[in-house]
N, C-alpha and C positions, 0 to 999 in steps of 0.2 A: 278074683272073678270075674266071669263075662259079662258085661253091660250090652244092653239092644236098647236103639232107639227104633219104637214103632209110629210108623208116618199113614194119619190120614190121608187122603188123598187131593178130590178136590179146596179147595180155600186153601189147603195148607202144602202142597208140592207146586202145583198152578192156579194161576187166578183167574178162575174161568166160571165163576159162580154167578157172574152178571147175564153169562150167556147158557147157565142154564135157567135160569131166573126168564130170561125171552123165549126160549124154546118151553118152558111149559106151560109162561101163558097162549102160546100162539097152541099148542095142545088143548089147553082149559076151556080158552074165551073164544078163538077163533073156530075152533075144531069141533070141540061138544060142549058150546056157547052156553060153559058155566057160570056166568059172567061174575065173577070174583074180584076183588081190589089185589093191587100187587103186594101189598103189605100180605094180605092175609096167604097169596101163592106164597110168597119168600118165607113163614110160620110154618109152612108144611111142607119145603124144601128139605127132608130129612128121612132115614130110612131109608127101606126100599118104594120101588118105584109102587110095586102092587097093594105098599101101606099108605102111598098118599093117595091111591083110588080109592082106598075102603075110606079112610080120612073125610074123603071131602064126598063124595058121593054116594058112601054107605055101602054095604059088606055085596050086595044083591042087585046092585046096581048093571053092573060089566061081568059077563064072564069071563074066566082067564084066558080066555084066548083070546077076548077084546083086551083085555089088559095087554095082556102080552102085546100086541099089532100095537097099540097107542104107546108102550113105554119106548118101545124099540124107535117106533117115529120120534118121538120125542131126543132119541139118543141120535138118531141121523142128523138131525134138526141140529142139534147143539154141537156136533163133532163137523159140520159142512161150516157154519158160522164159525168156529174156536179155531178152525186148524189154521188158518196165518198167524195166529197169537200164541201160538202155544209156545210157551217154553216155560220152564222152572223160575218161581217164586226167587229174587234177586240173592244171591252167594250161596242159594243151593247145593249149586253142584261143586263148589269149593269146599263144602260142609260135609256134602258124599264122600270125596274123596279124601277129606281130614279120619272120617271117622273109620273107613276103609283103612287107611292106615295105622290107625292106633288100636286098629283088631277087636271095632264094635260092629255087634252081629244087628243087622239091619232088616225091616221088613215093614209093610204094608198092611193096616186092617182097614177096609172102607168099604161101604156102604154101596159102590159102584158095581155095576155087572162086570164080568170080563170083557167085554166087547169094548168099554171104556177104559178099562185099565188096561189092556192090550194098547189102545190108539195113543197114550201118553208114554208107555212104557219103551214099546217099539219104534217110534215115531223121535224120541229125546234119545235112545238108545243106553236107558239106565237100568236096565231089567237086573244085568250082572250083578248090582250093588246089593239085591234083596236077597235075604235066602227063606223070607218064607212073604209069601203074596194070600191074604185071603180080602175076598170078597161078599156079597150082597151072597151068590149062589150057595157059600159057604158054611152060612149059620143058618138059626131054625130063625133068630131073634136078635134085631138090629138095635143101635146103640139107642139108648142109652144104657142097656143089656153089654157086660162085659164081655160078652164070647167072641164077639171078632179080637180084642186084644189079647184076652188067654189064648186064642188057638194060635196066634201069633206067634205068644211067649213059647207055647209048646213045640212049635213046629222049631224056633230057634235052642230051645233047651235051656232057656235062662227063666229064673224063678220072676216072678211079677213084678216083685222088690227091686228087683234089680233092671226094668224096663221103665223108658221115660216115653212118654206119648207126647209126638206133637199135632195138635188139633188147630181148627177154629171157631168149632163149633162149641156151644153150653153143651150141648146132647152128647158128644165128643169125649168132653171132659169129666162126665160125669162118667160115663162108659170107662173112661181110666180112674176114677174114683173107685168107681165098684170094684173090677179089676185090682184092686190094690195096687194102684202104679199114681206117681207123677206125673205133670204135663205142663207143657211148654205152648203160651197161646199164643198161634199166628192172628194177629190182630188183621178185619177185614173191613169194607161195606157194608155187609151183613152184620157183624156182629161188633161191637165198639168196648172197649174194657170193664163197662160196668156192669156186665153182663155174668164177668168171671170172678168178681170180688166174693161170692159167698163160699166157691171151694176152694177146700183148704190141699189139694193136692196141685194146686199150680205154683210153680217154683219162678216162672218168665213169664212177659209179655213182652212180645216184638212184634214189629212192621215185617219183615223180613228179616235173612238167615248171615246179616251182615253182620247184624250186633251181638253174635253168640258164636262160641267153640265149641266142636264136641268136646277137648280136652277139660274145658270150665265145667262142662255141664254133669259131665262124670262126679263131678266132687257135691251133687248136689242128692245122687243118693245115697 
């Protein structure tokens, strides 16, 4: 039976979360004068950009056009700062090559907008590896809702129980759990091991992809 590996993007395939923090801090505090603590901003960095604005400012503070403007400005600043450092997390290129050789289907399910997904896929020339790409524009509800990963599974024509999700955030692991999928956690500066111990679907916690192989992971499904 076909197996699928489904990847979150930010913090899971590329180590870019600190650049998102810096870009959001500039928009929220310097441009919009929200006066937010760094820890609070980090805690709000999940889901769609418009959802973040609604959580921070309430649903009526900005128009949809204003949110779109500031969201795109944030992404442009993030890309400009991160571009010189854009690379896959250690071991991931080899991991993708091995998975492809084994016939494992690959997909990406992310809360990023296409503008940022294209930035990564095209600059790193890895688009051809993935048979399914699901972004914030393709789902109605963000993680921890399972929609993003279920959409990936449907696109790849692989049942949820044969999908293994790679995530760096608790809400992403919860989305995988809600989708009936097991998960591998990539530990980062934003989320440590203690944040994932309560999730029964976590099969491994790693710091990078040199610690695992596709063949061994398929045995866990």
